[in-house]
N, C-alpha and C positions, 0 to 999 in steps of 0.2 A: 561222687567217688573223689578221693582224694589226690593229691598231685603224686606221691608215693605209686597209686596204685596205676595209675595213666603211664609212668614212666616204667612199669614191669609189664606193660603191654608189649608184647610183643607178635610178630606174623608167624603162622606155621602154614604147610600145605598138608593139604586134605587129598587124599586121592578117592577118584568116586569113579564108578562106571560110565563111560563114557556116554555122554546124552543125557546124563543126569544133572550136570552142573548147575545149570539153574533151579532145579526141582531142590535140590540136596541146599543150596545158599537160601533158597526162600524158607525152607523147613526149619533149617538153623537160628536164623532170625527170628520167626513165630515162636521157635519153641525156649529162645533164651527171653522172649516176652512172656511167656506164658510161666515159665520157672522161675521168673523175676532174677535174669542172670543175664540184663543188660548190660550189668557192671561190670561184668565180666568178657562177655562177647561183645566186643565193641564195631567190629565191621567184619564184612563178606564180601570179596570180589572175586568175580571170575575174569581172568585176564584176557582181555580180547583186544582186539584192533580193528579200525575204520579202512576198508578195501574197495577201490573204484575198480570194478572188472568192466573192462570193455570186450564184448563178446559179440561177434556180427555185426559190430558197428553201434552196438546199443550199450551206453554206459550205464551202469546201478551202483547202488553205493550198498556194500553188505556188510554187517558186523561177522568178523571171525574171530572162535577163539583161538587164542595163540596158544595154550596146551591143554588141548582136549583131555577131559577127564582128570583134571587138578581144577581146586577152589583153592584160595587163599584167604584163610581168618585170622583178624589182629585179637586176639584176647590175651587174657591173662591166663596163663595156664594152671589149671588145678585139676584133681581126677574128678573133680564134679562135672568141669565144663568137657574135659575129653569125653568121659563118657555119655555125655548128652549128646556131643558129636558121633562118636563111633554107631551110637544106638540108633542111627538116621539110615531109613531106607536108602541103598545107593551108595553109601560110604563104603571104603573097602579098610580104610586106616587113615593114619597119618603118616608123613614122608619119613623117614628116620631109619638108621640100623636098627635101633630096637623100638618097637611099636608101641610099649608101655612109656618111654622116656622120648617123645620126638623133639627134634632140633630145630631151634628157632630160624629164622630166616636173619642175615645181617642185613643191614641195610641197602647195601651193594645189591645183594641177589633179591632186594625186594624190587627193587629200580630196575633190573635185569629180569624181571616177570613178567614186564611191561603191562602195568596196570593202565598207563597212559603211552600207546607206543605211537601215535598219531596215525598218520593216513597214508596208504601205499595204494599203489595203481597196476593193477594186471590186467595182461590183455592175452588174447587167445593166436598173435600173429608171433611171427620172428622174423630176421632176416633170412631169405633165400624163401619165404613162402609168395606163392601165388594168391593175387588179390583180385577181385572185382571190385571196379568204384561206382561208389552210389550217391545220388545227391548232389553232384558236381556237375559242372558243364562237361567232363569229360565221362557222365553217367555211362555205365555199361563197357567200357574200356577196361582190359586185363592189364595188369603189370605183376612184377616180382617186387618184393620188398628190399630195399638195401639196408636200410637201418631205421631204428623205432627213436624217438626221443619221449620219452615218459612225464619230463616236466613241463615240455611245451604241448607233451599230446598229440604229437603229429608222427609221421612215418615218410622216409625218403621211398620212392617207389619209382622202378626201371617201366615207364608203360610205352609197346609197341604201339606207336599212332601213324599212320601213313607208310607203312614201312621203316620207320626210323625207330631207335630206343630214345625216350626222352624221359630225362629224370624230373619227376615231380613232388613236391611237398605237400602231402594230405593230411587234414584231420585224422587222426583214428576212428574216429565215427563214420568216416566218408569210406572206408574199404572194408569188405568181407572176405574172410578168408574161404578160397576154393579148394574144398575136398579133392 
């Protein structure tokens, strides 16, 4: 591929059926290789983010799609490349007002699509929720969440101990939400 060709490559958004993103991206790459179009279709990405979920005191890492139903393709637009993509099962078309002439993303839009958004943490408790404490010296006590510190992965809980309200800082993995 010449320097001119790589400069004319741009990012486009493809709309797919939700849940078909991975299959569509794999099929695009496979067809591009089979039809010797790897010099036209350079890269395919599904915008995702890494999320730490803390539910019922258990921490787990998950990868979540930031834009379900969308796939990003870095390609040199041509009728042949567009036809290849549109012919794939699960693709509903390119994003843009004119389906025959999709609009390329600007570099700022590509960055905002979140190809690399970093890591976030999600918890299933919030301030005001009743929780049961587990895995500490206060195992079995209950309390009410006062605040949550996501960065430190802790929460402040007002625990009723021996008739008195005692504020306590606990790890998010040491509390379970009471339904």
